[in-house]
C-alpha positions in Angstrom: -4.4 -35.6 -9.5 -1.6 -36.8 -11.1 -1.9 -36.0 -14.7 -1.6 -39.8 -16.5 -4.6 -40.7 -14.5 -6.5 -37.2 -15.5 -5.8 -38.0 -19.1 -6.4 -42.0 -18.6 -10.4 -40.7 -17.2 -10.4 -37.8 -19.5 -10.0 -40.7 -22.4 -12.5 -43.1 -20.8 -14.9 -40.3 -20.6 -14.9 -38.8 -24.1 -16.0 -42.0 -25.1 -19.2 -42.5 -23.5 -20.0 -38.7 -22.7 -20.4 -37.8 -26.3 -23.3 -40.8 -27.6 -25.3 -38.3 -25.6 -25.2 -35.4 -27.0 -28.2 -34.2 -28.5 -27.3 -31.1 -30.3 -23.4 -30.2 -32.0 -22.6 -27.5 -29.2 -23.4 -30.5 -26.3 -20.2 -32.5 -28.0 -17.1 -31.9 -26.3 -15.2 -33.8 -29.0 -16.1 -31.2 -31.3 -13.7 -28.3 -32.4 -14.8 -25.3 -29.8 -15.1 -22.9 -32.7 -17.9 -25.2 -34.2 -19.9 -25.3 -31.1 -19.7 -21.9 -30.3 -21.3 -21.3 -34.0 -23.7 -24.1 -34.0 -25.5 -22.7 -29.9 -25.0 -19.1 -31.4 -26.9 -20.4 -34.6 -30.1 -22.2 -32.6 -30.1 -19.1 -30.0 -33.4 -16.4 -29.9 -31.9 -12.5 -29.9 -33.5 -12.4 -26.6 -31.7 -15.3 -25.6 -28.5 -14.2 -27.1 -28.6 -10.7 -25.2 -29.4 -12.8 -21.8 -26.5 -14.8 -22.2 -24.1 -11.4 -22.3 -25.3 -10.8 -18.5 -23.3 -11.3 -15.8 -26.7 -13.3 -14.3 -27.2 -15.4 -17.4 -30.4 -17.3 -17.1 -30.8 -21.1 -18.0 -32.2 -21.6 -21.3 -34.3 -25.2 -20.7 -35.1 -26.0 -24.5 -31.5 -26.5 -24.8 -30.3 -27.6 -21.9 -28.1 -24.8 -20.8 -28.1 -24.3 -17.2 -28.1 -20.8 -15.5 -24.5 -19.1 -14.5 -23.8 -16.0 -12.7 -20.4 -14.9 -14.2 -19.6 -12.7 -11.0 -17.3 -14.6 -8.7 -14.0 -12.9 -6.2 -10.8 -14.3 -5.6 -8.3 -11.5 -4.7 -6.9 -13.7 -1.9 -9.4 -16.6 -1.7 -12.6 -17.3 -3.2 -14.5 -14.4 -1.6 -17.8 -13.6 -0.9 -18.7 -17.2 -1.3 -18.3 -19.0 2.2 -15.9 -21.3 3.6 -12.5 -20.8 2.4 -8.7 -20.9 2.9 -8.1 -16.9 3.3 -4.6 -15.8 2.4 -3.0 -12.6 3.3 -4.5 -9.7 1.0 -2.7 -9.1 -2.8 -0.2 -6.1 -1.4 0.6 -8.6 1.2 1.1 -11.5 -1.4 3.6 -8.7 -3.5 5.3 -8.2 -0.5 7.1 -11.1 -0.8 8.3 -10.5 -3.9 7.6 -14.5 -4.5 5.8 -15.3 -8.2 6.4 -18.9 -7.4 4.4 -19.1 -3.9 1.9 -16.3 -5.6 1.5 -19.3 -8.0 0.7 -21.8 -5.8 -1.5 -19.4 -3.7 -3.7 -19.1 -6.8 -3.9 -23.1 -7.5 -5.2 -24.1 -4.1 -7.5 -20.9 -4.8 -8.9 -22.6 -8.3 -9.1 -26.1 -7.0 -11.2 -24.6 -4.1 -13.4 -22.7 -6.1 -13.9 -26.1 -8.3 -14.7 -28.1 -5.2 -17.4 -25.5 -4.1 -19.0 -25.1 -7.5 -19.5 -29.1 -7.4 -21.2 -28.4 -4.2 -23.4 -25.8 -5.3 -24.4 -27.8 -8.7 -25.9 -30.8 -6.9 -28.0 -28.4 -4.8 -28.8 -26.7 -8.4 -27.6 -23.3 -6.9 -26.2 -20.7 -9.1 -25.6 -17.6 -6.9 -23.4 -15.0 -7.5 -19.9 -15.8 -6.2 -20.7 -19.5 -7.0 -19.1 -19.9 -10.7 -15.5 -20.1 -11.9 -15.1 -17.1 -14.2 -13.0 -15.1 -11.3 -12.7 -11.1 -11.8 -9.3 -11.2 -9.9 -6.1 -10.1 -10.3 -6.0 -6.1 -9.7 -3.3 -5.0 -11.3 -3.9 -1.4 -11.3 -0.6 0.4 -9.9 -1.0 1.3 -6.8 0.4 5.3 -7.7 -1.1 6.9 -4.5 -1.6 6.2 -0.6 -4.7 7.8 -0.6 -6.4 5.1 -2.8 -8.9 2.5 -0.6 -8.6 -0.3 -3.2 -4.6 -0.6 -3.6 -5.1 -2.9 -0.8 -6.2 -5.2 -3.7 -3.1 -4.8 -5.7 0.6 -5.8 -6.2 1.9 -2.0 -5.4 3.1 0.5 -7.4 5.7 -1.0 -9.5 5.0 -2.1 -12.9 7.8 -4.6 -13.5 6.3 -6.4 -10.0 2.8 -6.0 -10.9 3.8 -7.9 -13.9 5.4 -10.9 -12.4 3.1 -11.3 -9.5 0.0 -11.2 -11.4 1.0 -13.5 -14.0 1.6 -15.9 -12.0 -1.3 -15.7 -10.4 -3.5 -16.2 -13.5 -1.2 -18.8 -14.3 -2.0 -20.6 -10.8 -5.7 -20.2 -11.4 -6.2 -21.3 -14.8 -4.1 -23.8 -15.1 -1.7 -25.4 -18.0 -4.1 -27.1 -20.3 -4.4 -24.7 -23.4 -7.8 -26.1 -24.1 -9.4 -25.9 -20.6 -9.6 -23.7 -17.5 -9.9 -24.5 -13.8 -11.4 -21.3 -13.7 -11.1 -18.2 -15.7 -9.4 -14.9 -14.4 -9.4 -11.4 -15.1 -7.1 -8.8 -15.7 -8.7 -5.7 -13.7 -9.4 -2.7 -13.9 -8.5 -1.5 -17.7 -7.2 1.0 -17.3 -5.9 3.8 -15.9 -7.8 3.3 -12.8 -6.6 4.0 -9.1 -9.2 6.5 -7.5 -10.5 8.8 -6.2 -13.3 6.4 -5.0 -15.9 9.0 -5.2 -15.2 10.1 -8.6 -14.9 6.9 -10.1 -18.2 6.9 -11.9 -17.6 10.3 -14.0 -14.0 10.4 -13.2 -11.0 11.8 -16.6 -7.8 9.8 -15.8 -5.9 12.1 -18.2 -2.7 10.4 -18.8 0.7 10.8 -21.3 1.9 8.8 -24.2 4.5 8.0 -22.2 3.2 7.4 -18.5 0.7 4.8 -20.4 2.7 2.4 -21.6 5.8 2.7 -19.2 3.8 2.8 -16.1 -0.2 1.6 -16.8 0.1 -0.8 -19.1 2.7 -3.1 -18.8 1.0 -5.6 -16.7 -2.1 -5.9 -18.4 0.3 -6.6 -21.7 2.3 -8.9 -19.2 -1.2 -10.9 -18.6 -2.4 -11.1 -21.6 0.7 -12.5 -23.1 0.3 -14.8 -20.4 -3.2 -16.2 -21.4 -5.9 -14.7 -19.5 -8.9 -15.5 -20.4 -11.0 -11.8 -19.5 -10.0 -8.2 -18.8 -12.5 -5.5 -17.0 -12.8 -2.2 -18.4 -12.9 0.4 -15.7 -15.4 3.0 -14.4 -13.3 6.1 -15.6 -12.8 7.7 -19.3 -8.9 7.8 -19.8 -7.8 10.8 -22.1 -11.6 11.4 -22.2 -12.8 8.2 -23.5 -14.9 6.0 -21.3 -12.9 2.6 -20.7 -15.7 0.7 -21.3 -16.2 2.4 -25.1 -12.4 3.2 -25.4 -10.9 3.0 -29.1 -7.6 3.4 -28.1 -7.4 1.2 -25.1 -10.1 -1.9 -26.2 -9.9 -1.2 -30.0 -5.8 0.0 -31.0 -4.3 -1.7 -28.1 -6.0 -5.0 -26.4 -7.3 -6.6 -29.8 -5.3 -5.2 -32.2 -1.8 -4.7 -30.7 -1.8 -7.0 -28.4 -4.0 -9.7 -30.1 -6.1 -10.2 -26.9 -8.6 -13.2 -27.8 -10.9 -13.4 -25.1 -13.9 -11.7 -23.6 -13.8 -8.0 -22.2 -16.3 -7.7 -19.6 -17.7 -4.2 -17.8 -16.8 -3.2 -14.5 -20.2 -3.3 -12.4 -22.8 -0.6 -13.6 -20.2 0.9 -16.0 -21.9 1.3 -19.1 -25.0 2.9 -17.2 -22.4 5.8 -16.0 -21.5 6.5 -20.3 -24.9 9.1 -19.8 -25.1 9.1 -15.9 -21.8 10.1 -15.0 -19.6 10.9 -18.6 -22.4 12.1 -20.4 -20.6 11.0 -24.0 -24.0 9.6 -25.2 -27.8 10.5 -24.7 -28.9 7.0 -23.2 -28.8 3.5 -22.8 -29.6 2.1 -26.2 -26.5 4.3 -27.5 -23.9 3.5 -24.3 -24.4 0.0 -24.8 -24.2 -0.1 -28.9 -21.1 2.0 -28.3 -20.0 -0.5 -25.9 -20.5 -3.8 -27.9 -18.7 -1.7 -31.3 -15.8 -1.7 -29.1 -15.5 -5.3 -28.4 -17.0 -5.4 -24.9 -18.5 -8.5 -24.8 -20.3 -8.9 -21.2 -22.1 -6.7 -19.2 -21.9 -6.9 -15.3 -25.5 -5.0 -14.8 -28.8 -5.3 -16.9 -27.6 -2.1 -18.8 -27.3 -5.1 -22.3 -31.2 -5.4 -22.0 -31.1 -2.3 -24.5 -29.3 -4.0 -27.0 -32.7 -5.0 -28.7 -33.8 -1.3 -29.1 -30.6 -0.6 -30.1 -30.5 -3.1 -33.2 -33.7 -1.5 -34.0 -32.9 1.7 -33.9 -29.6 0.9 -36.7 -26.8 2.0 -34.0 -25.6 -1.8 -34.1 -26.3 -4.7 -36.1 -26.9 -8.6 -35.1 -23.7 -9.5 -36.7 -21.8 -7.7 -33.8 -23.9 -8.9 -30.7 -22.8 -12.5 -32.4 -19.2 -11.8 -32.5 -19.1 -10.6 -28.6 -21.8 -13.3 -27.4 -18.8 -16.0 -29.4 -16.0 -14.6 -27.0 -18.5 -15.2 -23.8 -19.6 -18.5 -25.1 -16.0 -19.5 -26.2 -15.1 -19.2 -22.2 -17.8 -21.4 -21.4 -17.0 -23.8 -23.2 -13.0 -24.0 -22.1 -14.8 -23.8 -18.7 -15.8 -27.1 -19.5 -19.8 -25.6 -18.2 -21.5 -26.8 -21.6 -20.1 -30.4 -21.5 -21.7 -33.5 -19.9 -21.0 -33.5 -16.4 -18.7 -36.4 -15.2 -16.6 -35.7 -18.5 -14.1 -33.4 -16.9 -12.1 -35.0 -13.9 -12.6 -31.8 -11.7 -16.0 -32.5 -11.6 -15.7 -34.9 -9.1 -13.5 -32.6 -6.7 -14.4 -33.2 -3.2 -15.3 -30.3 -0.4 -12.6 -32.2 1.7 -10.1 -29.5 -0.6 -11.8 -26.8 1.1 -9.6 -25.0 3.9 -7.2 -28.0 4.2 -3.9 -28.7 6.5 -2.2 -28.0 3.5 -3.8 -25.7 2.8 -3.9 -23.7 5.9 0.2 -24.4 5.9 0.5 -22.6 2.4 -1.1 -19.6 4.0 0.8 -19.3 6.5 3.9 -19.6 4.9 2.2 -17.0 2.4 1.9 -14.7 5.7 5.6 -15.4 7.3 6.9 -13.9 3.6 5.0 -11.2 3.7 5.5 -9.8 7.0 7.8 -6.7 6.9 10.3 -5.6 9.7 10.5 -2.2 9.6 12.4 -1.7 12.8 14.6 -3.7 15.0 16.8 -1.8 18.0 17.7 -5.8 18.6 14.8 -6.9 20.6 13.3 -9.1 18.3 13.6 -12.1 18.1 12.5 -12.7 21.6 12.3 -15.6 23.5 9.0 -17.6 24.3 9.5 -17.8 28.1 9.7 -14.3 29.5 7.7 -13.8 32.9 5.7 -11.4 31.3 4.1 -10.3 27.9 1.6 -7.8 27.6 -0.7 -7.8 24.1 -3.3 -4.6 23.3 -4.6 -2.6 21.1 -7.9 -2.5 18.9 -6.6 -5.3 16.2 -5.5 -7.8 18.8 -8.5 -9.7 18.9 -10.1 -7.9 16.1 -10.7 -10.7 12.5 -11.5 -7.7 10.4 -7.7 -6.8 10.4 -6.8 -10.7 8.8 -8.9 -9.9 6.1 -8.9 -6.9 3.7 -11.7 -6.9 1.1 -13.0 -9.5 -1.1 -12.3 -11.8 1.2 -13.6 -15.2 2.3 -14.2 -17.2 6.0 -14.1 -20.0 7.8 -14.1 -21.3 11.3 -10.5 -21.3 12.3 -9.0 -17.7 12.0 -6.0 -17.1 13.8 -6.3 -13.4 15.5 -2.9 -12.0 16.6 -4.3 -12.5 20.3 -4.4 -16.3 19.7 -1.3 -16.8 17.7 0.9 -14.8 20.2 -1.2 -17.4 23.3 -0.7 -20.3 21.4 3.3 -19.8 21.3 4.1 -18.3 24.5 5.2 -20.7 27.4 2.7 -22.0 29.6 5.0 -20.8 32.8 5.0 -16.8 31.4 2.3 -15.2 31.9 0.3 -13.0 29.1 -2.1 -10.6 30.0 -4.6 -8.7 27.0 -6.4 -5.6 27.2 -7.9 -3.6 24.0 -6.6 -0.6 25.7 -7.9 1.7 23.1 -9.9 2.1 20.3 -9.7 2.0 16.2 -10.2 5.9 15.4 -11.5 7.5 18.5 -10.1 9.0 22.1 -11.9 6.2 24.8 -14.9 7.7 25.9 -13.9 6.2 29.5 -9.8 7.1 29.5 -7.8 5.0 32.2 -4.3 4.2 32.6 -5.0 0.8 33.7 -3.5 -0.7 30.3 -0.7 1.7 29.9 0.1 1.0 33.9 -0.1 -3.0 33.7 2.0 -3.2 30.4 4.5 -1.2 32.3 5.3 -4.0 34.8 5.7 -6.4 31.7 9.1 -7.8 30.2 7.4 -6.7 26.3 4.7 -4.8 25.4 2.7 -6.3 21.9 0.8 -3.1 20.7 -2.0 -4.2 17.5 -2.5 -1.0 16.0 -2.7 0.7 12.0 -6.1 0.7 10.3 -8.6 -2.0 8.9 -11.2 -2.2 6.3 -13.5 -0.1 8.3 -11.0 2.8 7.3 -9.7 1.8 4.0 -11.7 0.1 0.9 -14.1 0.0 -2.2 -16.9 2.9 -2.2 -19.3 1.8 -0.1 -17.2 -1.1 2.0 -15.6 1.1 4.8 -18.2 2.1 6.9 -15.9 4.2 9.2 -14.5 6.2 5.6 -15.8 9.7 5.1 -14.2 9.5 1.6 -15.8 6.6 0.3 -13.3 4.3 1.2 -10.1 6.5 0.2 -7.7 7.8 3.4 -7.4 11.3 2.5 -5.4 11.3 6.1 -2.1 10.0 5.5 -1.6 10.0 9.4 -2.7 7.0 11.6 -5.8 7.8 13.9 -4.5 10.5 16.4 -5.9 8.5 19.6 -3.2 5.8 18.5 -0.6 7.6 18.4 -1.4 9.1 22.1 -1.6 5.8 23.6 1.9 5.1 22.0 3.1 8.5 23.8 1.5 6.7 27.0 2.7 3.2 26.9 6.5 4.8 26.5 6.7 7.3 28.7 8.6 6.2 31.7 8.8 2.6 30.4 12.2 1.0 29.8 10.5 -2.4 28.7 10.5 -3.3 25.3 7.6 -2.5 22.9 6.8 -3.8 19.6 4.7 -2.7 17.3 2.5 -4.5 15.1 1.2 -3.2 12.4 -2.1 -3.7 9.9 -3.1 -2.4 6.9 -3.7 -2.2 3.4 -1.8 1.1 2.2 1.3 3.3 3.6 0.6 5.6 6.6 2.5 7.5 8.3 4.5 5.8 10.6 7.4 8.2 11.8 5.7 8.6 15.9 5.8 4.6 15.7 9.2 4.5 14.5 10.6 7.0 17.1 8.4 4.8 20.2 8.5 1.4 19.6 11.6 -0.9 19.8 10.1 -2.8 16.7 8.1 -2.2 13.9 6.5 -5.2 11.8 4.1 -4.5 9.5 1.5 -7.5 8.9 -0.6 -6.0 6.3 -3.8 -8.1 6.0 -2.7 -11.2 6.8 -5.2 -13.7 6.2 -6.3 -17.1 8.4 -3.2 -17.9 9.8 -2.0 -13.9 10.5 -1.3 -14.6 13.8 0.4 -18.0 13.9 2.5 -16.1 10.9 3.5 -13.4 13.2 4.1 -15.6 16.2 6.6 -17.4 13.8 8.0 -14.5 13.3 8.5 -12.8 16.8 9.7 -16.1 18.0 12.2 -16.4 15.8 10.9 -19.9 13.9 11.9 -17.8 11.1 13.3 -14.8 10.0 11.1 -11.6 8.4 11.4 -11.6 4.9 9.1 -9.0 3.5 10.0 -5.8 1.6 7.9 -3.1 0.4 6.0 -3.4 -2.8 5.0 0.6 -2.1 6.8 3.7 -1.0 5.5 5.0 2.3 6.2 8.8 2.1 7.1 10.8 4.8 3.9 12.9 4.5 1.3 13.8 1.6 3.3 16.7 1.4 5.5 14.7 -1.0 3.1 14.1 -3.5 0.8 15.8 -6.5 -2.9 16.2 -5.8 -4.5 12.9 -5.7 -6.7 13.3 -8.9 -3.2 14.2 -11.0 -2.4 10.7 -12.6 1.1 12.0 -14.1 3.9 10.1 -12.2 5.7 13.1 -11.6 6.9 12.9 -7.9 5.2 9.6 -7.6 6.5 6.1 -6.6 10.0 5.5 -5.9 10.8 5.8 -9.7 9.8 9.5 -10.3 9.7 10.7 -6.4 11.8 13.6 -5.3 13.2 13.1 -1.8 13.6 11.2 1.2 10.6 8.8 2.0 10.1 7.3 5.6 10.2 3.6 3.8 11.7 3.1 0.5 10.1 0.7 -2.0 12.0 -2.9 -1.3 12.6 -2.3 2.0 12.8 -5.0 4.7 14.8 -6.1 7.4 16.0 -9.6 8.7 17.2 -11.2 11.7 20.4 -11.6 10.0 23.0 -9.5 7.8 23.4 -9.9 4.3 26.6 -8.6 2.7 26.5 -7.9 -1.3 30.0 -8.3 -3.1 31.1 -6.2 -6.2 28.7 -6.4 -9.3 30.4 -7.7 -12.3 29.5 -7.3 -15.9 30.3 -9.7 -18.5 30.2 -7.2 -20.9 30.4 -3.4 -19.8 30.1 -2.2 -23.5 27.2 -3.3 -25.0 25.3 -2.0 -28.7 21.6 -2.6 -29.6 22.5 -6.3 -30.4 24.1 -7.7 -26.9 23.4 -8.7 -23.8 25.5 -8.7 -20.5 25.4 -10.9 -17.9 25.3 -9.1 -14.0 26.6 -11.2 -11.3 26.6 -10.4 -7.4 27.8 -12.5 -4.3 25.6 -12.4 -1.7 27.0 -13.8 1.6 24.5 -14.5 5.1 27.3 -12.6 7.4 24.9 -13.0 10.3 23.7 -16.0 12.8 20.5 -16.8 11.4 19.1 -18.8 8.2 17.4 -16.7 6.3 15.7 -15.2 3.2 17.1 -12.5 1.0 15.5 -10.7 -1.8 18.6 -9.5 -4.5 17.0 -7.0 -6.3 18.1 -5.4 -9.7 17.7 -1.7 -10.2 18.8 0.2 -13.5 19.4 4.4 -13.9 19.3 4.9 -17.3 21.0 8.4 -18.7 18.8 11.0 -17.6 17.9 12.8 -20.6 14.8 13.7 -20.7 12.3 13.0 -18.5 13.4 9.2 -17.2 13.0 7.3 -14.2 15.3 7.8 -11.4 15.4 3.9 -10.5 13.4 1.1 -12.0 13.1 -2.7 -11.1 14.2 -4.8 -13.7 14.7 -8.2 -11.6 14.3 -9.8 -8.6 15.0 -13.7 -7.0 14.9 -15.0 -3.7 17.3 -16.8 -2.4 17.8 -19.0 1.5 20.9 -18.8 3.4 22.0 -20.8 6.2 24.8 -18.6 8.2 28.2 -18.0 6.8 26.8 -19.5 2.9 27.0 -17.7 -0.1 25.6 -17.8 -3.4 25.9 -15.9 -6.7 23.3 -14.6 -7.8 22.8 -13.7 -11.9 20.7 -11.9 -14.5 20.8 -10.9 -17.8 20.5 -7.4 -18.9 19.0 -7.5 -22.4 18.7 -4.2 -25.0 14.7 -5.2 -24.0 15.8 -4.7 -20.5 17.0 -0.9 -20.7 14.8 0.4 -23.4 12.9 3.6 -21.9 9.2 5.2 -23.1 9.8 8.2 -24.5 7.5 11.3 -24.8 5.9 9.5 -27.6 4.7 6.5 -25.9 7.6 4.5 -28.0 10.0 2.7 -26.7 13.7 3.1 -27.9 17.5 2.1 -26.3 19.4 5.4 -25.4 22.6 5.4 -25.8 24.8 6.3 -22.7 26.2 4.9 -19.3 23.6 2.8 -17.3 23.8 2.5 -13.5 23.0 -1.3 -12.3 22.3 -1.5 -8.9 22.5 -5.1 -7.1 21.3 -5.3 -3.4 18.5 -6.1 -0.8 16.7 -2.6 -1.0 16.2 0.6 -3.4 19.6 2.4 -3.5 19.0 5.5 -2.0 20.2 7.4 1.2 17.8 7.6 4.4 18.2 8.2 7.8 17.2 4.4 8.9 19.5 1.5 9.5 20.0 -0.4 6.4 23.1 -2.1 7.4 26.7 -1.7 6.2 26.4 -2.5 2.6 23.2 -2.8 1.2 23.5 -2.6 -2.4 26.4 -2.5 -5.1 26.7 -0.8 -8.1 28.2 -1.4 -11.8 28.0 0.8 -14.7 27.3 -0.2 -18.5 27.4 1.5 -21.9 25.8 1.5 -24.2 26.9 2.6 -27.5 
């Protein structure tokens, strides 16, 4: 819909619709604050309370329709039927492409509108059918054991902030007064497992880690105009997150000036007295929550607000103030406007999973996949005499989805994608070969024997949502969705060993999953290793595009793959010491930012416009990147800074990145501006300051650390900047 056409429709409808308003709050011409005030003044106490819970009933006497606030859209409209299914969020993070993230989320928002319109015509107001989306999840993936890390943008606060802000902008649109859908930053804050303990756990964190790691993405999204923030189940530094003076009052509302609404995670207020035991009962819990500016309750705990009011635990004025923020969002979404006033009211369901949307899903999947090893076997020709495909992920649709997913009738499995790309004169055999997480009860050597006769074997292995995910969803997990064993299921490695024995032909391991896992044996046994994450509806096609050389792999890891859990602190420990590439000691299996290509990129020396600056200066740093290989491809130029190692400072911090596309033999200069704000460090007191001394500035295609896997000849370059 073109902007001029949109405005034209808006003006025409403005004249005709406003004449039909029975009450001032129904008049879309009026100032939004006046509409909110008018509506609150017409509501009874019981009606006010009912509108502060996610399942908000209709109020027929005022013409207010029923509405359920709970909708999901991490990587496509979820749990609501037909939708475009994009790669899981961790896969999107691997693209390091905020522009692509915004394009994806814009598709999600418009599909949500089309689905909402279709439901509205039927008078249906189910959960997951609304326009308020509890996404994105911008928690830091600090530990690979967390089953929900797949929902995040990885372990780095800078990358998480940039991807999350772009995703929010795509969801909500560009109109400051009207939303396509309402986005929500979750889970605020310091939340990343253990899943089993989340209803009673106290995440104790230093002021430095809080400000340096756990809060930057939330601050960025508030600055980007996110409409809602969801408070987490756990406590942070002894305060329940949905009743926290520090997080909600001091930081979110006062320091950052957040004006949107805060919603609880579902059932989190009940945890106040059943899990955390910080209050004696429900009335005290809801009073504590509302007094800390929590406006919307996912659940029904707010039914106790009337009791809390009668007991003097809070005032009706405080209830009105919380309700005003909830209603403000409803007005911004147009949910209380006359039908037809918003041009998006006419958006057709033909938009859903359209060819254009599927094309974008395929592009996202292509850019998300990470080539972890290639001894020269890839890319393959598509006309080899014999191919073999085996493994529990080959024909499985679950490995396309991850969690919080939508569905449609055109999901492209690995088997379907590869078979569609192979020349008709070639032979492709397929057998499941082995089970996901247990030895075959009926063992045989048919699969490995047949595979050894073929030119190349694809082994689709890894993990799925059966083994990792949210509490209660991963039905094969022994730990409520968490993965306390970092290794792949032993039967998978045993099968790969049998496949390798006496086999001189090529083996390509295709790894599914949403979190780091121990791939050391896979790295050793396979000729090539491709991590495809949970790649969405076009995953099979995107994989075939990569392995047969239509495009070069360009995904990079948004999270470190340690060699083992022995390198990490205890899971329950929320200190960042020893965690992520920023503080980890020792060499990982695969570092943050790592990803191979089919071509080779070389980096020239880093130049600085100023090699010495003060707190009032900036310096432009540049590097020339050359595609010195034979295939056009994308490269991800990454900027890392190492500050003076005074006190507890990160080894490295990502401070910028840029995707570029280069033809063979071509070069491009890439520039970043180093501002004093870019170089500031967080001290023990949680305050930011610019430390004087020498800073190392790294530019390249990977994290600047030494390790055993092949990186090419010159993967990064360094310069030094002195702050006086």
